[in-house]
C-alpha positions as CSV (number, residue, x, y, z in Angstrom):
1,X,-24.1,96.9,-80.8
2,X,-23.8,93.3,-79.4
3,X,-21.8,90.8,-77.4
4,X,-19.8,88.0,-78.4
5,X,-19.0,84.6,-76.4
6,X,-17.3,82.2,-77.5
7,X,-19.9,78.8,-78.2
8,X,-18.2,77.3,-74.6
9,X,-20.3,79.7,-73.0
10,X,-23.5,78.3,-72.4
11,X,-25.4,81.9,-72.0
12,X,-27.9,83.3,-74.3
13,X,-28.7,86.5,-72.6
14,X,-26.4,89.4,-70.7
15,X,-27.9,92.6,-68.5
16,X,-25.8,95.5,-68.6
17,X,-24.8,94.8,-65.1
18,X,-23.7,90.9,-66.0
19,X,-21.5,92.7,-68.7
20,X,-20.0,95.5,-66.5
21,X,-19.4,92.9,-63.7
22,X,-17.9,90.8,-66.3
23,X,-15.8,93.6,-68.2
24,X,-15.1,95.0,-65.1
25,X,-13.0,92.0,-63.5
26,X,-15.1,91.4,-60.9
27,X,-17.4,88.2,-62.0
28,X,-13.8,86.0,-62.7
29,X,-16.1,82.8,-63.7
30,X,-18.7,82.0,-65.8
31,X,-21.5,79.9,-63.4
32,X,-20.0,76.9,-64.3
33,X,-17.4,77.1,-63.1
34,X,-14.9,78.2,-66.7
35,X,-12.4,81.2,-66.1
36,X,-14.0,84.6,-68.2
37,X,-11.3,85.4,-70.7
38,X,-12.0,89.4,-71.7
39,X,-11.5,90.7,-74.8
40,X,-11.1,94.6,-75.7
41,X,-10.4,96.9,-77.8
42,X,-7.5,99.8,-76.8
43,X,-9.6,102.5,-75.1
44,X,-8.8,105.5,-77.7
45,X,-11.2,102.9,-80.4
46,X,-14.4,104.7,-81.1
47,X,-16.2,101.0,-80.8
48,X,-14.4,100.6,-77.2
49,X,-15.9,104.0,-76.3
50,X,-19.0,103.4,-77.4
51,X,-19.4,100.3,-75.9
52,X,-18.3,101.6,-72.8
53,X,-20.2,104.2,-72.1
54,X,-23.2,102.9,-73.7
55,X,-23.4,99.4,-72.9
56,X,-21.3,99.1,-69.6
57,X,-22.6,103.1,-68.4
58,X,-19.0,103.6,-67.7
59,X,-16.4,105.3,-69.3
60,X,-13.8,104.1,-71.1
61,X,-11.0,106.1,-69.2
62,X,-12.6,104.7,-65.8
63,X,-12.4,100.8,-67.3
64,X,-8.5,101.3,-67.5
65,X,-8.0,102.9,-63.6
66,X,-10.1,99.2,-62.3
67,X,-7.7,97.4,-64.0
68,X,-4.6,99.0,-63.7
69,X,-5.8,98.5,-60.1
70,X,-6.7,94.6,-60.4
71,X,-2.9,94.3,-62.2
72,X,-0.9,96.2,-60.4
73,X,-1.8,94.6,-57.2
74,X,-2.0,91.7,-58.5
75,X,-5.4,90.5,-56.7
76,X,-6.5,90.0,-60.5
77,X,-5.5,90.7,-64.2
78,X,-7.2,93.3,-66.7
79,X,-8.6,91.9,-70.4
80,X,-6.3,91.4,-73.7
81,X,-6.5,94.2,-75.8
82,X,-6.4,94.1,-79.4
83,X,-6.0,95.8,-81.9
84,X,-8.7,96.1,-84.4
85,X,-12.7,94.3,-84.5
86,X,-11.8,91.4,-86.3
87,X,-8.7,90.5,-83.8
88,X,-11.0,90.9,-81.4
89,X,-14.1,87.9,-83.4
90,X,-10.9,85.8,-84.0
91,X,-9.6,85.6,-80.2
92,X,-13.2,85.1,-79.2
93,X,-13.5,82.0,-81.5
94,X,-9.9,80.4,-80.4
95,X,-9.9,80.8,-76.8
96,X,-12.8,79.3,-75.0
97,X,-14.7,80.8,-72.2
98,X,-13.8,84.5,-73.7
99,X,-16.5,87.2,-74.4
100,X,-16.0,90.2,-76.5
101,X,-18.3,92.8,-78.4
102,X,-18.5,94.2,-81.9
103,X,-21.1,96.1,-84.1
104,X,-22.8,95.7,-87.6
105,X,-21.1,92.3,-89.6
106,X,-18.4,92.5,-87.6
107,X,-18.9,88.4,-86.7
108,X,-20.1,87.6,-90.7
109,X,-20.1,84.1,-89.7
110,X,-17.5,82.9,-87.8
111,X,-17.1,79.5,-86.0
112,X,-17.4,79.0,-82.1
113,X,-18.6,82.9,-82.2
114,X,-22.4,83.3,-81.2
115,X,-24.0,87.0,-79.9
116,X,-25.9,87.1,-77.0
117,X,-28.7,89.6,-76.4
118,X,-28.3,92.8,-74.4
119,X,-31.8,93.1,-71.3
120,X,-32.2,96.2,-70.3
């Protein structure tokens, strides 16, 4: 499992804490001021569940609650949900400032996307 970002994001490594802040929408901007666009798979998706638990150290239902609170209170927005890993990579590829996740060969030499390492 790994994080992927659009090549407009100039970050080579993330800590798990940084990723949790980004995916829980507590950090809305990259250090250069560019908005962060988060792409995720549906909550029931096995890859999404594993990424949430193993990398973000948070249960998917907890993320859903955070996103719903932001959206319904009007103080923020949740992530963009896509149907499958291929669409997730396509979305990150075509959206400046985007971040998502994947595993295996799901990015398969896609332009405008690079894998970012995750440190403990």
